Every structure is written in structure tokens, then in C-alpha cells.
A tleap script that builds the chain and sets N, CA, C and O, in Angstrom:
source leaprc.protein.ff14SB
mol = sequence {
  NMET LYS THR TYR ALA ILE HIE TRP LYS SER
  SER ILE THR GLY GLY VAL GLY THR GLY THR
  LYS ARG PHE GLU LYS ALA GLU ALA GLU LEU
  LEU ALA VAL GLU LEU ASN ALA ASN TYR PRO
  GLU ILE ALA HIE GLU ALA VAL ILE PRO VAL
  VAL GLU VAL VAL GLY VAL GLY THR ALA GLU
  PRO PRO LEU PRO PRO THR PRO ASP GLN LEU
  CPRO
}
set mol.1.N position { -130.673 -11.730 -17.392 }
set mol.1.CA position { -130.611 -13.079 -16.733 }
set mol.1.C position { -129.701 -13.629 -15.918 }
set mol.1.O position { -128.652 -13.087 -16.270 }
set mol.2.N position { -129.451 -14.378 -15.038 }
set mol.2.CA position { -128.521 -14.635 -14.113 }
set mol.2.C position { -127.969 -16.093 -14.653 }
set mol.2.O position { -128.434 -17.151 -14.230 }
set mol.3.N position { -126.984 -16.023 -15.580 }
set mol.3.CA position { -126.453 -17.158 -16.134 }
set mol.3.C position { -124.779 -17.192 -15.517 }
set mol.3.O position { -124.243 -18.285 -15.334 }
set mol.4.N position { -124.119 -16.038 -15.257 }
set mol.4.CA position { -122.887 -16.363 -14.909 }
set mol.4.C position { -122.578 -16.688 -13.417 }
set mol.4.O position { -123.267 -16.262 -12.490 }
set mol.5.N position { -121.310 -17.602 -13.244 }
set mol.5.CA position { -120.833 -17.791 -12.098 }
set mol.5.C position { -119.689 -17.647 -11.861 }
set mol.5.O position { -119.093 -17.241 -12.859 }
set mol.6.N position { -118.821 -17.834 -10.679 }
set mol.6.CA position { -117.419 -17.458 -10.278 }
set mol.6.C position { -116.872 -18.745 -10.477 }
set mol.6.O position { -117.317 -19.717 -9.867 }
set mol.7.N position { -115.631 -18.853 -11.551 }
set mol.7.CA position { -114.754 -19.999 -11.638 }
set mol.7.C position { -113.501 -19.506 -10.986 }
set mol.7.O position { -113.076 -18.372 -11.208 }
set mol.8.N position { -112.827 -20.466 -10.071 }
set mol.8.CA position { -111.637 -20.070 -9.317 }
set mol.8.C position { -110.420 -21.125 -9.453 }
set mol.8.O position { -110.687 -22.324 -9.542 }
set mol.9.N position { -109.090 -20.674 -9.468 }
set mol.9.CA position { -108.304 -21.638 -9.342 }
set mol.9.C position { -107.122 -21.435 -8.547 }
set mol.9.O position { -106.276 -20.645 -8.965 }
set mol.10.N position { -106.928 -22.108 -7.334 }
set mol.10.CA position { -105.841 -21.609 -6.411 }
set mol.10.C position { -104.291 -21.857 -7.046 }
set mol.10.O position { -103.968 -22.851 -7.696 }
set mol.11.N position { -103.450 -20.772 -6.719 }
set mol.11.CA position { -101.986 -20.766 -7.369 }
set mol.11.C position { -101.158 -21.665 -6.532 }
set mol.11.O position { -100.067 -22.137 -6.851 }
set mol.12.N position { -101.829 -21.855 -5.376 }
set mol.12.CA position { -101.019 -22.699 -4.283 }
set mol.12.C position { -101.186 -23.951 -4.193 }
set mol.12.O position { -100.238 -24.717 -4.023 }
set mol.13.N position { -102.505 -24.367 -4.302 }
set mol.13.CA position { -102.692 -25.846 -3.989 }
set mol.13.C position { -103.088 -26.385 -5.595 }
set mol.13.O position { -102.957 -27.578 -5.870 }
set mol.14.N position { -103.513 -25.529 -6.478 }
set mol.14.CA position { -103.870 -25.879 -7.981 }
set mol.14.C position { -105.736 -26.469 -7.912 }
set mol.14.O position { -106.394 -26.708 -8.924 }
set mol.15.N position { -106.182 -26.574 -6.694 }
set mol.15.CA position { -107.588 -26.586 -7.042 }
set mol.15.C position { -108.479 -25.763 -7.592 }
set mol.15.O position { -108.351 -24.542 -7.496 }
set mol.16.N position { -109.433 -26.306 -8.198 }
set mol.16.CA position { -110.174 -25.557 -9.185 }
set mol.16.C position { -111.957 -25.637 -8.854 }
set mol.16.O position { -112.390 -26.705 -8.421 }
set mol.17.N position { -112.686 -24.759 -9.024 }
set mol.17.CA position { -114.082 -25.048 -8.906 }
set mol.17.C position { -114.638 -23.800 -9.387 }
set mol.17.O position { -114.056 -22.744 -9.639 }
set mol.18.N position { -116.115 -24.162 -9.489 }
set mol.18.CA position { -117.092 -23.276 -10.002 }
set mol.18.C position { -117.996 -23.065 -9.001 }
set mol.18.O position { -118.515 -24.029 -8.439 }
set mol.19.N position { -118.314 -21.713 -8.637 }
set mol.19.CA position { -119.522 -21.414 -7.544 }
set mol.19.C position { -120.772 -21.840 -8.320 }
set mol.19.O position { -120.953 -21.698 -9.530 }
set mol.20.N position { -121.841 -22.541 -7.170 }
set mol.20.CA position { -123.140 -22.375 -7.785 }
set mol.20.C position { -124.104 -21.386 -7.789 }
set mol.20.O position { -125.211 -21.597 -8.285 }
set mol.21.N position { -123.782 -20.258 -7.256 }
set mol.21.CA position { -124.784 -19.101 -6.994 }
set mol.21.C position { -124.444 -18.299 -8.755 }
set mol.21.O position { -123.331 -18.089 -9.238 }
set mol.22.N position { -125.759 -18.004 -9.369 }
set mol.22.CA position { -125.751 -17.203 -10.483 }
set mol.22.C position { -125.775 -15.651 -10.277 }
set mol.22.O position { -126.206 -15.113 -9.257 }
set mol.23.N position { -125.221 -14.940 -11.448 }
set mol.23.CA position { -125.159 -13.637 -11.454 }
set mol.23.C position { -125.454 -13.146 -12.762 }
set mol.23.O position { -125.289 -13.834 -13.770 }
set mol.24.N position { -125.950 -11.801 -12.777 }
set mol.24.CA position { -125.677 -10.931 -13.968 }
set mol.24.C position { -124.523 -10.787 -14.438 }
set mol.24.O position { -123.593 -10.658 -13.641 }
set mol.25.N position { -124.278 -10.771 -15.830 }
set mol.25.CA position { -122.784 -10.562 -16.211 }
set mol.25.C position { -122.044 -9.389 -15.564 }
set mol.25.O position { -120.962 -9.576 -15.008 }
set mol.26.N position { -122.513 -8.401 -15.620 }
set mol.26.CA position { -121.805 -7.277 -15.085 }
set mol.26.C position { -121.455 -7.689 -13.361 }
set mol.26.O position { -120.357 -7.557 -12.820 }
set mol.27.N position { -122.270 -8.026 -12.948 }
set mol.27.CA position { -122.403 -8.328 -11.396 }
set mol.27.C position { -121.137 -9.368 -11.272 }
set mol.27.O position { -120.133 -9.040 -10.640 }
set mol.28.N position { -121.219 -10.282 -11.736 }
set mol.28.CA position { -119.982 -11.324 -11.742 }
set mol.28.C position { -118.875 -10.785 -12.163 }
set mol.28.O position { -117.852 -11.219 -11.634 }
set mol.29.N position { -118.735 -9.769 -13.151 }
set mol.29.CA position { -117.546 -9.412 -13.423 }
set mol.29.C position { -116.769 -8.525 -12.258 }
set mol.29.O position { -115.567 -8.554 -11.994 }
set mol.30.N position { -117.718 -7.799 -11.692 }
set mol.30.CA position { -117.327 -7.074 -10.775 }
set mol.30.C position { -116.907 -7.805 -9.302 }
set mol.30.O position { -116.145 -7.349 -8.450 }
set mol.31.N position { -117.622 -9.040 -9.281 }
set mol.31.CA position { -117.166 -9.797 -8.149 }
set mol.31.C position { -115.938 -10.591 -8.337 }
set mol.31.O position { -115.332 -10.985 -7.341 }
set mol.32.N position { -115.543 -10.844 -9.449 }
set mol.32.CA position { -114.508 -11.400 -9.850 }
set mol.32.C position { -113.166 -10.741 -9.381 }
set mol.32.O position { -112.303 -11.266 -8.677 }
set mol.33.N position { -113.170 -9.252 -10.014 }
set mol.33.CA position { -112.140 -8.444 -9.675 }
set mol.33.C position { -112.049 -8.171 -8.396 }
set mol.33.O position { -110.918 -8.112 -7.912 }
set mol.34.N position { -113.413 -7.902 -7.407 }
set mol.34.CA position { -113.162 -7.763 -5.965 }
set mol.34.C position { -112.295 -8.851 -5.312 }
set mol.34.O position { -111.279 -8.695 -4.635 }
set mol.35.N position { -112.910 -9.972 -5.660 }
set mol.35.CA position { -112.369 -11.518 -5.198 }
set mol.35.C position { -110.643 -11.610 -5.587 }
set mol.35.O position { -109.779 -12.097 -4.858 }
set mol.36.N position { -110.452 -11.027 -6.875 }
set mol.36.CA position { -109.045 -11.242 -7.247 }
set mol.36.C position { -107.951 -10.308 -6.293 }
set mol.36.O position { -106.873 -10.704 -5.848 }
set mol.37.N position { -108.535 -9.018 -6.130 }
set mol.37.CA position { -108.035 -7.986 -5.118 }
set mol.37.C position { -107.912 -8.623 -3.767 }
set mol.37.O position { -106.828 -8.568 -3.185 }
set mol.38.N position { -108.826 -9.156 -3.284 }
set mol.38.CA position { -108.711 -9.671 -2.058 }
set mol.38.C position { -108.094 -11.044 -1.779 }
set mol.38.O position { -107.522 -11.208 -0.701 }
set mol.39.N position { -108.152 -11.861 -2.507 }
set mol.39.CA position { -107.448 -13.316 -2.659 }
set mol.39.C position { -106.526 -13.227 -3.659 }
set mol.39.O position { -107.017 -13.625 -4.715 }
set mol.40.N position { -105.368 -12.862 -3.770 }
set mol.40.CA position { -104.397 -12.770 -4.999 }
set mol.40.C position { -104.110 -14.054 -5.266 }
set mol.40.O position { -104.026 -14.449 -6.429 }
set mol.41.N position { -103.893 -15.004 -4.015 }
set mol.41.CA position { -103.400 -16.306 -4.450 }
set mol.41.C position { -104.420 -17.196 -5.061 }
set mol.41.O position { -104.130 -18.387 -5.181 }
set mol.42.N position { -105.730 -16.710 -5.515 }
set mol.42.CA position { -106.824 -17.486 -6.223 }
set mol.42.C position { -107.108 -16.570 -7.321 }
set mol.42.O position { -107.350 -15.386 -7.085 }
set mol.43.N position { -107.092 -17.088 -8.635 }
set mol.43.CA position { -107.684 -16.201 -9.835 }
set mol.43.C position { -109.234 -16.758 -9.868 }
set mol.43.O position { -109.680 -17.905 -9.911 }
set mol.44.N position { -109.944 -15.313 -9.825 }
set mol.44.CA position { -111.336 -15.798 -9.928 }
set mol.44.C position { -111.978 -15.229 -11.497 }
set mol.44.O position { -111.533 -14.118 -11.784 }
set mol.45.N position { -112.621 -15.622 -12.188 }
set mol.45.CA position { -113.168 -15.028 -13.572 }
set mol.45.C position { -114.641 -15.331 -13.537 }
set mol.45.O position { -115.043 -16.314 -12.914 }
set mol.46.N position { -115.407 -14.584 -14.137 }
set mol.46.CA position { -116.821 -14.758 -14.484 }
set mol.46.C position { -116.936 -15.729 -15.737 }
set mol.46.O position { -116.243 -15.703 -16.754 }
set mol.47.N position { -117.954 -16.572 -15.427 }
set mol.47.CA position { -117.913 -17.310 -16.671 }
set mol.47.C position { -119.625 -17.973 -16.749 }
set mol.47.O position { -120.408 -17.949 -15.799 }
set mol.48.N position { -119.887 -18.478 -17.977 }
set mol.48.CA position { -121.299 -19.171 -18.235 }
set mol.48.C position { -120.978 -20.818 -17.968 }
set mol.48.O position { -120.341 -21.490 -18.779 }
set mol.49.N position { -121.506 -21.338 -16.737 }
set mol.49.CA position { -121.118 -22.652 -16.704 }
set mol.49.C position { -121.367 -23.673 -17.668 }
set mol.49.O position { -122.447 -23.503 -18.235 }
set mol.50.N position { -120.781 -24.600 -18.015 }
set mol.50.CA position { -121.220 -25.645 -19.197 }
set mol.50.C position { -121.574 -26.869 -18.086 }
set mol.50.O position { -120.882 -27.323 -17.176 }
set mol.51.N position { -122.680 -27.151 -18.452 }
set mol.51.CA position { -123.225 -28.427 -17.769 }
set mol.51.C position { -122.647 -29.730 -18.335 }
set mol.51.O position { -122.822 -30.057 -19.509 }
set mol.52.N position { -121.963 -30.448 -17.466 }
set mol.52.CA position { -121.269 -31.559 -18.275 }
set mol.52.C position { -122.391 -33.060 -17.784 }
set mol.52.O position { -122.618 -33.410 -16.626 }
set mol.53.N position { -122.826 -33.589 -18.805 }
set mol.53.CA position { -123.617 -34.800 -19.007 }
set mol.53.C position { -122.524 -35.862 -18.953 }
set mol.53.O position { -121.513 -35.945 -19.652 }
set mol.54.N position { -123.000 -36.754 -17.850 }
set mol.54.CA position { -121.840 -38.067 -17.654 }
set mol.54.C position { -122.735 -38.865 -17.769 }
set mol.54.O position { -123.891 -38.682 -17.389 }
set mol.55.N position { -122.257 -39.951 -18.367 }
set mol.55.CA position { -122.699 -41.494 -18.591 }
set mol.55.C position { -123.937 -41.445 -19.471 }
set mol.55.O position { -124.616 -42.471 -19.461 }
set mol.56.N position { -124.271 -40.642 -20.078 }
set mol.56.CA position { -125.650 -40.766 -20.985 }
set mol.56.C position { -125.050 -41.617 -22.354 }
set mol.56.O position { -124.116 -41.239 -23.061 }
set mol.57.N position { -125.611 -42.495 -22.473 }
set mol.57.CA position { -125.496 -43.356 -23.760 }
set mol.57.C position { -124.087 -44.183 -23.530 }
set mol.57.O position { -123.576 -44.700 -24.523 }
set mol.58.N position { -123.409 -44.331 -22.169 }
set mol.58.CA position { -122.165 -44.924 -22.243 }
set mol.58.C position { -122.652 -46.175 -21.352 }
set mol.58.O position { -121.735 -46.848 -20.882 }
set mol.59.N position { -123.673 -46.489 -21.121 }
set mol.59.CA position { -123.788 -47.737 -20.054 }
set mol.59.C position { -123.660 -48.867 -20.944 }
set mol.59.O position { -124.010 -48.889 -22.124 }
set mol.60.N position { -123.130 -49.806 -20.283 }
set mol.60.CA position { -123.205 -51.135 -21.030 }
set mol.60.C position { -124.535 -52.079 -20.776 }
set mol.60.O position { -125.192 -52.016 -19.736 }
set mol.61.N position { -124.773 -52.780 -21.648 }
set mol.61.CA position { -126.209 -53.469 -21.103 }
set mol.61.C position { -125.628 -54.882 -20.148 }
set mol.61.O position { -124.590 -55.493 -20.401 }
set mol.62.N position { -126.341 -55.117 -19.305 }
set mol.62.CA position { -125.837 -56.151 -18.564 }
set mol.62.C position { -125.818 -57.479 -19.114 }
set mol.62.O position { -126.572 -57.972 -19.952 }
set mol.63.N position { -124.768 -58.013 -18.468 }
set mol.63.CA position { -124.413 -59.396 -19.039 }
set mol.63.C position { -125.588 -60.439 -18.625 }
set mol.63.O position { -126.330 -60.329 -17.649 }
set mol.64.N position { -125.584 -61.535 -19.651 }
set mol.64.CA position { -126.636 -62.819 -19.304 }
set mol.64.C position { -126.028 -63.313 -17.860 }
set mol.64.O position { -124.874 -63.151 -17.463 }
set mol.65.N position { -127.143 -63.977 -17.165 }
set mol.65.CA position { -126.610 -64.817 -16.131 }
set mol.65.C position { -125.840 -65.858 -16.618 }
set mol.65.O position { -125.937 -66.207 -17.795 }
set mol.66.N position { -124.971 -66.473 -15.718 }
set mol.66.CA position { -124.182 -67.692 -15.898 }
set mol.66.C position { -125.061 -68.727 -15.412 }
set mol.66.O position { -125.971 -68.575 -14.597 }
set mol.67.N position { -124.734 -69.715 -15.944 }
set mol.67.CA position { -125.468 -71.048 -15.393 }
set mol.67.C position { -125.747 -71.133 -13.844 }
set mol.67.O position { -126.868 -71.409 -13.417 }
set mol.68.N position { -124.755 -70.901 -13.094 }
set mol.68.CA position { -125.170 -71.057 -11.675 }
set mol.68.C position { -126.092 -70.029 -11.311 }
set mol.68.O position { -126.662 -70.239 -10.241 }
set mol.69.N position { -126.376 -69.041 -11.870 }
set mol.69.CA position { -127.119 -67.784 -11.451 }
set mol.69.C position { -128.733 -68.115 -11.862 }
set mol.69.O position { -129.664 -67.495 -11.348 }
set mol.70.N position { -128.900 -69.084 -12.771 }
set mol.70.CA position { -130.223 -69.235 -13.419 }
set mol.70.C position { -131.084 -70.294 -12.001 }
set mol.70.O position { -130.577 -71.166 -11.296 }
set mol.71.N position { -132.383 -69.806 -12.008 }
set mol.71.CA position { -133.235 -70.482 -11.032 }
set mol.71.C position { -133.153 -71.799 -11.382 }
set mol.71.O position { -133.771 -72.648 -10.740 }
savepdb mol mol.pdb
quit
């Protein structure tokens, strides 16, 4: 099952990211090794990305209208 992606970090800019394309584990690990050889200033590794859920259960209820906002 294609669940792995390539995560990278630049040693020059400090930028980081995770690719969106998914690979089989062995394929992702091999690609990371190849990318590290071709682009030594960027560290690549095969990872299973974690989906971050933002904002679930954190929204505050709306405030009631002020008197000047009432019809």
C-alpha cells in the first residue's frame, strides 16, 4: 500500500516540507537515498505523513449581537 511520502529539510534555508505523492515503503526509502545523494544540502527521509486536524472543537461560539446590531 502506498502510504509513504518524502519529507525534506534544507540545511541552507531551514525550509521543510513533505511531498504529496505516496510510495511503497521500499520505493520511498530508495528515493530518499537517491535524493540525498543528488541534493546533499537537503535531507530527505521516507515517512508516513501524519494528517494534522486544525480547528476541530476549537471554534468559539459567536457573540450575541450588541444592541445597535438588533433589528
